[in-house]
Every structure is written in structure tokens, then in C-alpha cells.
C-alpha positions in Angstrom: 65.9 89.7 96.2 67.0 86.3 98.0 70.2 87.3 99.0 69.4 89.4 101.0 67.1 87.4 102.9 69.2 85.5 103.3 71.5 87.7 104.3 69.3 89.4 106.9 67.8 86.3 108.1 71.5 85.6 109.1 71.8 88.7 110.6 68.3 88.5 112.8 69.9 88.4 116.5 68.3 85.2 117.6 66.0 84.6 120.3 66.4 84.4 124.5 65.6 80.5 123.9 67.6 79.9 120.8 70.1 81.5 122.8 70.1 78.9 126.3 68.7 76.0 124.3 72.1 76.0 121.7 74.1 76.5 124.6 73.2 73.9 126.7 73.1 71.3 123.5 76.7 72.2 123.2 78.3 72.3 126.4 80.1 69.6 127.3 79.2 67.3 130.8 82.7 67.8 132.2 84.1 71.4 132.9 86.2 72.5 130.3 89.9 72.8 130.8 92.0 75.2 128.4 95.2 73.6 126.7 97.9 75.7 126.6 98.5 78.0 123.8 101.4 77.3 121.4 102.6 80.2 118.6 105.0 79.1 116.7 107.5 81.5 115.3 111.0 80.9 112.9 113.7 83.2 113.0 113.5 84.4 109.5 114.5 87.8 108.4 111.9 90.1 106.4 112.7 91.6 103.2 113.1 94.9 103.8 111.1 96.0 100.7 108.2 93.0 100.3 104.9 94.7 101.8 101.7 94.2 101.4 101.9 97.5 99.3 104.3 96.4 97.1 103.3 93.0 96.3 101.4 94.3 93.1 104.6 96.3 91.6 106.8 93.0 92.6 104.4 90.7 91.1 104.7 92.5 88.0 108.5 92.5 88.3 108.6 89.0 88.2 106.3 88.0 85.0 108.3 90.5 83.5 111.3 88.9 84.0 110.1 85.8 83.7 109.5 86.5 79.9 113.2 88.7 79.9 115.3 88.7 82.4 116.8 91.6 80.9 113.8 93.8 81.3 114.5 94.2 84.5 117.1 96.4 86.8 119.9 93.7 87.7 119.2 93.4 91.0 115.2 92.5 90.5 117.2 90.0 88.6 119.8 88.6 91.1 117.0 88.6 93.7 114.3 86.1 91.7 117.3 84.0 90.4 118.0 83.3 94.0 114.7 83.1 94.9 114.1 80.9 92.0 117.4 78.7 93.2 115.6 78.1 96.9 117.2 80.8 98.5 115.5 80.8 101.8 113.6 84.1 102.8 115.8 87.3 103.9 118.9 85.8 102.2 117.2 86.8 98.6 118.0 90.2 98.2 121.6 90.9 97.8 122.1 95.4 97.9 123.7 96.9 94.8 127.3 97.3 95.1 129.0 100.8 95.9 129.5 103.5 93.6 133.0 102.9 91.6 135.5 105.3 91.8 134.6 105.9 88.0 130.9 106.9 88.5 132.2 109.5 91.0 134.5 111.3 88.5 131.6 111.5 85.6 128.8 112.6 88.6 132.2 115.5 89.4 131.6 116.0 85.2 128.2 116.1 85.2 128.2 119.1 87.6 128.9 122.1 85.3 126.5 121.5 83.2 123.8 122.0 86.2 125.3 125.2 86.5 124.6 126.3 83.0 121.2 127.5 84.0 120.0 130.5 82.8 119.5 133.1 85.5 116.7 132.7 88.4 116.8 136.2 89.0 115.4 137.0 85.2 113.4 134.4 85.2 111.3 135.1 88.4 111.0 138.8 86.5 110.2 137.4 84.0 107.1 134.8 85.2 106.0 138.3 87.4 105.7 140.3 84.0 103.7 137.5 82.8 101.1 137.9 85.9 100.9 141.3 85.8 99.9 141.0 82.5 97.0 138.4 82.8 95.6 140.1 86.1 95.9 143.7 83.6 93.7 141.6 81.3 91.2 140.7 84.0 
């Protein structure tokens, strides 16, 4: 209840006399001049995957890496090692190596396994038969 009263008192609009009095007290005698506004920017390349939405995931990966560097993917291991070594922002991430010719041939050998799936037409007919049985009992 105390907090509610305190919030209400702070949020209550000021009366006109209070507004004029505080404005005249805070205003300096001499005219105010505005100084130049300085903006600082640094030429830092941002990491493409670091954002506010991924912060929880990156934090969990980092803690897992601290416990055991082999528990995370090799790319995360390299990123965290570079970051801890003091790499400037934008340079800690290194893209993974491209696929080697050996891995491409392994993928080509795996292709016949995909073709070994059951006949799709037969699967659809069986599904429709089950649906018609269900409707018959409803």
C-alpha cells in the first residue's frame, strides 16, 4: 500500500504554481547556449550472429565451453578461444572450412538410402483408408 501511495504521489501532475516556481528557479540568469553534440563511432564490425535474441544461447554455450571445451561445436570453441585471447570485435568468428571432397562423396553414397523409402502412393492410400474407417465409426 505504501508503494502505491508513493507511486501515485510521484506520478501526480504538478500544479501550475509548482511548475512555474521550479522552472524559474532552475533557469539561469544568462541565456543558455547549446554546445555541439559529439557522437562517437568506432569502425567495429559486428559479429553476424550476436544479438539480443541469441544472448541466452551464447551464454549457455560459453558456460558449457568453460566447463569442457569439447562439449561445444568446434566453431564455438574457436570463437571462445579467440575472444578470450583478446581478439577485437568482429575478428573472433572464423567461418568453418568448406566441405572436403571426401565428405561430398560420402553424401553421394548416402543418397540411395533416401530412395529406399516406401512407396508414397501406397502410404497415402493406407492413410485415406484409415480416415474413412474413422469417419464410418463416428
